[in-house]
C-alpha positions as CSV (number, residue, x, y, z in Angstrom):
1,M,0.1,-0.3,0.0
2,K,1.8,3.4,-1.3
3,P,1.1,5.8,1.5
4,V,-0.6,9.0,1.5
5,Q,-0.4,12.6,1.9
6,D,-3.2,13.2,4.5
7,G,-2.8,12.1,8.2
8,S,-6.6,10.6,8.5
9,E,-6.2,8.4,5.2
10,M,-2.9,7.3,6.9
11,L,-4.9,6.4,10.4
12,L,-7.8,4.8,7.7
13,N,-5.3,2.6,6.4
14,D,-3.6,1.6,9.5
15,A,-7.5,0.6,10.7
16,I,-7.9,-1.4,8.1
17,I,-4.7,-3.2,8.0
18,K,-5.1,-3.5,11.8
19,D,-8.3,-5.4,10.8
20,V,-6.8,-7.3,8.2
21,R,-4.2,-8.7,10.6
22,N,-6.7,-9.8,13.5
23,A,-9.2,-11.5,11.1
24,V,-6.3,-13.5,9.7
25,A,-4.8,-14.4,13.4
26,G,-8.5,-15.2,14.3
27,L,-8.8,-18.0,12.1
28,R,-7.3,-21.7,12.2
29,F,-9.2,-22.3,9.4
30,G,-10.8,-20.7,6.5
31,E,-10.0,-17.6,4.2
32,V,-10.1,-13.6,4.6
33,L,-11.4,-12.1,1.1
34,I,-10.7,-8.3,0.9
35,K,-12.5,-6.5,-2.2
36,I,-11.4,-3.3,-3.5
37,H,-13.6,-0.4,-5.8
38,D,-11.3,2.1,-7.0
39,A,-8.3,0.8,-5.6
40,R,-9.5,1.2,-2.1
41,I,-10.6,-1.6,0.3
42,V,-14.1,-1.8,0.7
43,Q,-14.9,-5.0,2.8
44,I,-12.9,-7.5,4.6
45,E,-15.1,-10.5,4.5
46,V,-14.1,-13.9,7.0
47,T,-15.2,-17.3,6.5
48,S,-14.0,-19.7,9.3
49,R,-14.3,-23.4,9.3
50,K,-14.3,-26.0,11.9
51,R,-12.2,-28.9,11.3
52,F,-13.5,-32.3,12.6
53,D,-9.9,-34.4,11.5
54,E,-8.9,-35.2,15.0
55,A,-12.4,-36.2,16.2
56,W,-12.3,-39.1,13.1
57,K,-9.4,-40.8,14.9
58,L,-11.2,-40.7,18.3
59,E,-14.1,-42.7,16.8
60,G,-12.1,-44.7,14.3
61,G,-14.0,-43.4,11.4
62,A,-17.0,-44.8,12.4
63,G,-19.1,-41.9,11.3
64,I,-22.0,-39.9,12.9
């Protein structure tokens, strides 16, 4: 991201970067989608997934 001259925009950019960083840090499995419009980030979508790989090992693969 290139720096901007306006201090208020720089604060906004820092807040967006912090939000993206927090979204990634809060996930174990999933995805963070960053939507851009006119070269600006306008939306962050977070999809979280729950994995049951370890549960299958405990059950011996018997299913539900």
